[in-house]
RODO-2510 file (C-alpha; in nm, 4 decimals, decimal comma):
residues 325
     n   res          X          Y          Z
     1     x     1,4655    -2,2073    -0,0137
     2     x     1,0964    -2,1869     0,0726
     3     x     0,8712    -1,9529    -0,1225
     4     x     0,5127    -1,8956    -0,2271
     5     x     0,5043    -1,9654    -0,6002
     6     x     0,2369    -1,9138    -0,8645
     7     x     0,2692    -2,0723    -1,2094
     8     x    -0,0639    -1,9472    -1,3512
     9     x    -0,2832    -1,6446    -1,2897
    10     x    -0,5882    -1,7118    -1,0765
    11     x    -0,7332    -1,7146    -0,7267
    12     x    -0,5506    -1,7755    -0,3996
    13     x    -0,5817    -2,1473    -0,4771
    14     x    -0,3011    -2,1059    -0,7328
    15     x    -0,0505    -2,0062    -0,4613
    16     x     0,1760    -2,2937    -0,3618
    17     x     0,4454    -2,3305    -0,0959
    18     x     0,7629    -2,4844    -0,2376
    19     x     1,0864    -2,5633    -0,0579
    20     x     1,3088    -2,6517    -0,3540
    21     x     1,3809    -2,3093    -0,5047
    22     x     1,7377    -2,1908    -0,5500
    23     x     1,8384    -1,8933    -0,3423
    24     x     1,8516    -1,5890    -0,5759
    25     x     2,1844    -1,4216    -0,6431
    26     x     2,1996    -1,0407    -0,6318
    27     x     2,3154    -0,8498    -0,9364
    28     x     2,6144    -0,6154    -0,8887
    29     x     2,3765    -0,3273    -0,8067
    30     x     2,1470    -0,5272    -0,5747
    31     x     2,1441    -0,6788    -0,2283
    32     x     2,0072    -1,0129    -0,1140
    33     x     1,7788    -0,9912     0,1874
    34     x     1,6777    -1,2664     0,4256
    35     x     1,3087    -1,1883     0,4574
    36     x     1,1568    -1,1870     0,8046
    37     x     0,8113    -1,0522     0,7147
    38     x     0,6167    -0,9570     0,4020
    39     x     0,3125    -0,7355     0,3548
    40     x    -0,0013    -0,8603     0,1798
    41     x    -0,1896    -0,5890    -0,0089
    42     x    -0,4255    -0,5345    -0,3035
    43     x    -0,1224    -0,5021    -0,5314
    44     x    -0,0395    -0,8665    -0,4573
    45     x    -0,3953    -0,9714    -0,5353
    46     x    -0,3979    -0,7876    -0,8693
    47     x    -0,0782    -0,9570    -0,9817
    48     x    -0,2015    -1,2930    -0,8520
    49     x    -0,5201    -1,2757    -1,0589
    50     x    -0,3602    -1,0983    -1,3541
    51     x    -0,6492    -0,8498    -1,3455
    52     x    -0,7031    -0,6045    -1,4916
    53     x    -0,5557    -0,7734    -1,7950
    54     x    -0,3339    -0,4773    -1,8763
    55     x    -0,1106    -0,5649    -1,5770
    56     x     0,0056    -0,8679    -1,7717
    57     x     0,1812    -0,6425    -2,0213
    58     x     0,4438    -0,5721    -1,7572
    59     x     0,4441    -0,8947    -1,5587
    60     x     0,3877    -1,1745    -1,8106
    61     x     0,1156    -1,2327    -2,0691
    62     x     0,0378    -1,6013    -2,0095
    63     x     0,1847    -1,6528    -1,6637
    64     x     0,3691    -1,4442    -1,4045
    65     x     0,7217    -1,3701    -1,5250
    66     x     0,8462    -1,3858    -1,1651
    67     x     0,6553    -1,6751    -1,0051
    68     x     0,7304    -1,5659    -0,6453
    69     x     0,4672    -1,3304    -0,5083
    70     x     0,5090    -1,0285    -0,2834
    71     x     0,6553    -0,6750    -0,2884
    72     x     0,6578    -0,5355     0,0643
    73     x     0,9227    -0,6812     0,2914
    74     x     1,1438    -0,6389     0,5946
    75     x     1,4516    -0,8391     0,6848
    76     x     1,8315    -0,8423     0,7111
    77     x     2,0813    -0,8115     0,4296
    78     x     2,2419    -1,1469     0,3559
    79     x     2,4849    -1,0398     0,0829
    80     x     2,5762    -0,7277    -0,1136
    81     x     2,6403    -0,6859    -0,4869
    82     x     2,9846    -0,5750    -0,6023
    83     x     2,8724    -0,2216    -0,6925
    84     x     2,6698    -0,1518    -0,3778
    85     x     2,8100     0,0848    -0,1179
    86     x     2,6794     0,1933     0,2209
    87     x     2,5074    -0,1363     0,2968
    88     x     2,6484    -0,4473     0,4573
    89     x     2,5537    -0,7955     0,5676
    90     x     2,3312    -0,7927     0,8757
    91     x     2,1735    -0,4502     0,8190
    92     x     1,8013    -0,4468     0,9026
    93     x     1,6117    -0,3012     0,6063
    94     x     1,2619    -0,2689     0,4665
    95     x     1,1082    -0,1662     0,1384
    96     x     1,0375    -0,3129    -0,2052
    97     x     1,1725    -0,6644    -0,2593
    98     x     1,1517    -0,8761    -0,5754
    99     x     0,9321    -1,1609    -0,4510
   100     x     0,9028    -1,1044    -0,0757
   101     x     0,6943    -1,4194    -0,0097
   102     x     1,0184    -1,6147     0,0204
   103     x     1,3026    -1,6767     0,2610
   104     x     1,5356    -1,4671     0,0429
   105     x     1,4671    -1,1851    -0,2044
   106     x     1,6662    -0,9397    -0,4140
   107     x     1,6303    -0,5638    -0,3655
   108     x     1,7730    -0,2449    -0,5129
   109     x     1,9306     0,0003    -0,2671
   110     x     1,7209     0,2847    -0,4134
   111     x     1,4042     0,1036    -0,3060
   112     x     1,4939     0,0067     0,0517
   113     x     1,5891     0,1921     0,3689
   114     x     1,7042     0,1104     0,7219
   115     x     1,4222    -0,0425     0,9242
   116     x     1,3044     0,2026     1,1913
   117     x     1,4322     0,0849     1,5284
   118     x     1,0912     0,1540     1,6808
   119     x     0,9264    -0,1083     1,4568
   120     x     0,9386    -0,4852     1,4579
   121     x     1,0011    -0,6608     1,1278
   122     x     0,6292    -0,7416     1,1095
   123     x     0,5311    -0,3770     1,1577
   124     x     0,7931    -0,2579     0,9092
   125     x     0,6641    -0,4970     0,6414
   126     x     0,3262    -0,3227     0,6647
   127     x     0,4689     0,0123     0,5577
   128     x     0,6423     0,0317     0,2168
   129     x     0,3736     0,0306    -0,0547
   130     x     0,0914     0,1578     0,1680
   131     x     0,3023     0,4159     0,3483
   132     x     0,4668     0,5591     0,0373
   133     x     0,1286     0,5718    -0,1398
   134     x    -0,0306     0,7623     0,1495
   135     x     0,2676     0,9954     0,1825
   136     x     0,2840     1,0856    -0,1844
   137     x    -0,0935     1,1220    -0,2116
   138     x    -0,1088     1,3771     0,0682
   139     x     0,2182     1,5606     0,0230
   140     x     0,3446     1,5302    -0,3334
   141     x     0,0011     1,5292    -0,5001
   142     x    -0,2342     1,7173    -0,2673
   143     x     0,0246     1,9545    -0,1179
   144     x    -0,1393     1,9123     0,2228
   145     x    -0,1223     2,2127     0,4561
   146     x    -0,1917     2,2425     0,8264
   147     x    -0,5492     2,3371     0,9049
   148     x    -0,7008     2,1842     0,5943
   149     x    -0,9993     1,9522     0,6171
   150     x    -0,9179     1,6051     0,4818
   151     x    -1,1514     1,3161     0,3998
   152     x    -0,9891     0,9706     0,3844
   153     x    -1,2083     0,7116     0,2132
   154     x    -1,1055     0,3583     0,3058
   155     x    -0,9597     0,4872     0,6312
   156     x    -0,9300     0,1474     0,7989
   157     x    -0,7236    -0,0181     0,5251
   158     x    -0,3492    -0,0389     0,4704
   159     x    -0,3183     0,2937     0,2861
   160     x    -0,6027     0,4672     0,4663
   161     x    -0,4864     0,3886     0,8195
   162     x    -0,1462     0,5425     0,7443
   163     x    -0,2992     0,8363     0,5566
   164     x    -0,5126     0,9294     0,8576
   165     x    -0,2041     0,9388     1,0795
   166     x     0,0037     1,1315     0,8267
   167     x    -0,2669     1,3936     0,7815
   168     x    -0,3163     1,4348     1,1569
   169     x     0,0608     1,4674     1,2064
   170     x     0,0577     1,7458     0,9467
   171     x    -0,2051     1,9395     1,1403
   172     x    -0,5081     1,8562     0,9275
   173     x    -0,8669     1,8098     1,0458
   174     x    -0,9326     1,4496     0,9394
   175     x    -1,2580     1,2643     0,8765
   176     x    -1,2352     0,8924     0,8005
   177     x    -1,4789     0,6787     0,6004
   178     x    -1,5111     0,3156     0,7078
   179     x    -1,7575     0,0438     0,8080
   180     x    -1,9360     0,0219     1,1440
   181     x    -1,6916    -0,2234     1,2977
   182     x    -1,3878    -0,0101     1,2229
   183     x    -1,5124     0,3262     1,3511
   184     x    -1,3333     0,3145     1,6874
   185     x    -1,0164     0,1901     1,5197
   186     x    -1,0159     0,4883     1,2809
   187     x    -1,0785     0,7285     1,5691
   188     x    -0,7838     0,5739     1,7533
   189     x    -0,5634     0,6711     1,4578
   190     x    -0,6479     1,0363     1,5195
   191     x    -0,9522     1,1022     1,3000
   192     x    -1,1687     1,3731     1,4494
   193     x    -1,4838     1,2245     1,3012
   194     x    -1,5927     0,9098     1,1189
   195     x    -1,8498     0,8499     0,8452
   196     x    -1,9996     0,5001     0,8548
   197     x    -2,0574     0,4241     0,4875
   198     x    -2,3236     0,1649     0,5738
   199     x    -2,5470     0,4419     0,7090
   200     x    -2,4394     0,7641     0,5377
   201     x    -2,2795     0,8948     0,2224
   202     x    -1,9844     1,1330     0,2205
   203     x    -2,1994     1,4244     0,0994
   204     x    -2,4911     1,3784     0,3433
   205     x    -2,3617     1,6217     0,6062
   206     x    -2,3033     1,9011     0,3589
   207     x    -1,9411     1,9340     0,4686
   208     x    -1,6826     2,0047     0,2031
   209     x    -1,3180     1,9042     0,2149
   210     x    -0,9973     2,0642     0,0956
   211     x    -0,8507     1,7206     0,0212
   212     x    -1,0277     1,3936    -0,0527
   213     x    -0,8074     1,0854    -0,0615
   214     x    -0,9998     0,7996    -0,2208
   215     x    -0,8378     0,4707    -0,1254
   216     x    -1,1540     0,2687    -0,1901
   217     x    -1,2311     0,3502    -0,5524
   218     x    -1,5991     0,2576    -0,5503
   219     x    -1,7680     0,5979    -0,5728
   220     x    -1,8510     0,7886    -0,8923
   221     x    -1,6370     1,0885    -0,9751
   222     x    -1,9390     1,3196    -0,9616
   223     x    -2,0038     1,2260    -0,5984
   224     x    -1,6395     1,2688    -0,5005
   225     x    -1,6336     1,6134    -0,6581
   226     x    -1,9418     1,7201    -0,4618
   227     x    -1,7501     1,6440    -0,1416
   228     x    -1,4711     1,8853    -0,2439
   229     x    -1,4452     2,2583    -0,1912
   230     x    -1,4545     2,4568    -0,5194
   231     x    -1,0737     2,4559    -0,5381
   232     x    -1,0147     2,1324    -0,3452
   233     x    -0,8000     1,8350    -0,4454
   234     x    -0,9067     1,4773    -0,5089
   235     x    -0,6358     1,2105    -0,5086
   236     x    -0,7764     0,8875    -0,6464
   237     x    -0,5592     0,5891    -0,5582
   238     x    -0,7768     0,3212    -0,7132
   239     x    -0,9997     0,0350    -0,6210
   240     x    -1,1367    -0,3016    -0,7187
   241     x    -1,3854    -0,1816    -0,9791
   242     x    -1,3508    -0,0944    -1,3440
   243     x    -1,3303    -0,3124    -1,6497
   244     x    -1,1658    -0,6522    -1,6757
   245     x    -0,9290    -0,5107    -1,9376
   246     x    -0,8210    -0,1750    -1,8023
   247     x    -0,9439    -0,1702    -1,4432
   248     x    -0,9485     0,1841    -1,3094
   249     x    -0,8158     0,3460    -1,6272
   250     x    -1,1647     0,4695    -1,7207
   251     x    -1,1931     0,6707    -1,3998
   252     x    -0,8452     0,8120    -1,4503
   253     x    -0,9402     0,9227    -1,8022
   254     x    -1,2628     1,0886    -1,6836
   255     x    -1,0652     1,2703    -1,4157
   256     x    -0,8114     1,3957    -1,6688
   257     x    -1,0858     1,5240    -1,8980
   258     x    -1,2846     1,6877    -1,6173
   259     x    -0,9737     1,8517    -1,4733
   260     x    -0,9279     2,0531    -1,7928
   261     x    -1,2484     2,2455    -1,7212
   262     x    -1,2546     2,2523    -1,3407
   263     x    -1,0968     2,4604    -1,0656
   264     x    -1,0732     2,1460    -0,8584
   265     x    -0,7558     1,9381    -0,8808
   266     x    -0,8425     1,5824    -0,9873
   267     x    -0,5369     1,3614    -0,9610
   268     x    -0,4514     0,9942    -0,9892
   269     x    -0,1599     0,8215    -0,8229
   270     x     0,0521     0,5144    -0,8821
   271     x     0,3362     0,5375    -0,6308
   272     x     0,6637     0,3487    -0,6530
   273     x     0,8551     0,2726    -0,3341
   274     x     1,1626     0,4966    -0,3114
   275     x     1,4326     0,5265    -0,0479
   276     x     1,3710     0,9006    -0,0006
   277     x     1,0059     0,8433     0,0897
   278     x     1,0910     0,5563     0,3213
   279     x     1,3389     0,7801     0,5046
   280     x     1,0662     1,0436     0,5458
   281     x     0,8390     0,7775     0,6931
   282     x     1,1242     0,6651     0,9188
   283     x     1,1458     1,0101     1,0760
   284     x     0,7698     1,0194     1,1345
   285     x     0,7779     0,6736     1,2908
   286     x     1,0686     0,7621     1,5180
   287     x     0,8860     1,0777     1,6343
   288     x     0,5801     0,8697     1,7177
   289     x     0,3594     1,0411     1,4597
   290     x     0,2985     0,7204     1,2613
   291     x     0,2605     0,3605     1,3814
   292     x     0,1628     0,1009     1,1210
   293     x    -0,1421    -0,1049     1,2137
   294     x    -0,1147    -0,4803     1,1625
   295     x    -0,4535    -0,6478     1,1295
   296     x    -0,3282    -1,0058     1,1439
   297     x    -0,0258    -1,2244     1,0753
   298     x     0,0025    -1,5577     0,8973
   299     x     0,2941    -1,7986     0,8572
   300     x     0,4403    -1,8178     0,5073
   301     x     0,2709    -2,1518     0,4377
   302     x    -0,0701    -1,9902     0,4934
   303     x    -0,0250    -1,7162     0,2329
   304     x    -0,3408    -1,8276     0,0463
   305     x    -0,5451    -1,7763     0,3636
   306     x    -0,3854    -1,4349     0,4145
   307     x    -0,4938    -1,3283     0,0652
   308     x    -0,8450    -1,4633     0,1211
   309     x    -0,8690    -1,2653     0,4442
   310     x    -0,7597    -0,9540     0,2574
   311     x    -1,0318    -1,0129    -0,0022
   312     x    -1,3169    -1,0812     0,2403
   313     x    -1,2191    -0,9714     0,5896
   314     x    -1,1989    -0,5899     0,5537
   315     x    -0,8726    -0,5756     0,7499
   316     x    -0,7983    -0,2950     0,9915
   317     x    -0,4528    -0,2034     0,8740
   318     x    -0,2261    -0,4487     0,6952
   319     x    -0,2120    -0,8269     0,6689
   320     x     0,1452    -0,9560     0,7111
   321     x     0,3203    -1,2880     0,6481
   322     x     0,5809    -1,4025     0,8999
   323     x     0,8452    -1,5589     0,6764
   324     x     1,1365    -1,6320     0,9082
   325     x     1,0971    -1,5614     1,2822
***
């Protein structure tokens, strides 16, 4: 089968299209999916580079343990493990796949769900990691309530664009933070107002927010706290800063220490894709409350270019690979 393979950690130049890989076989508690589309997100880039270095503890010290890149995916079940019930060949599914930048990938039933009928495979591939992260940040962590004022930093990205829609659907008053070129896009998602970070900082207006969702990760904790109400909630998803060794762990530690002496709730988040969350997103999609935004698509062979665009292009929504039409 064809797949995007990486034998060493490094830049997008280390990604290689190969057509001689054996099709994986599902374990008794797995399914094999024929992948139609795969999402490209910061999580892929972190594993590709092996940075921060602590990620290598789980994915291979010297080289990636699984050489096929990708997590997000959408496709049709090709075969079902002996212990799997409720799924069958031909079912359209989406969720977390083991190596989604390939024609075929294994998946666990607990980490996939039926693809929403309202979405194409390309749109569905844009949802799993970003959608579950946004959902859990706002609901499980922040306990979002109707009428609250919410600030979404990084509102034009994969997580942020879904978070804006989720917050609006929940009855929140949403302000998005993005660059000049993405302002109208963020407003189209339902944000009542937009802060252009090239001209203003989040505290300049004097407004305070009940919930701040930081999907950018490039502002100091002290500034983020000044944007909160006295008993508000910050959910810090992460970013591209931090040390080469531990990445964002320093910010998470400072938040944990500060939270012991503050009324404000200062929370981190590392969300895993789960079937229950995907089903919640399905219902929101089917009601028309959430529509994933796809910035651009690339054929599988151009995965390196897709990653480069993610790194430099400031996508509006998600970048997606079309694996098999």
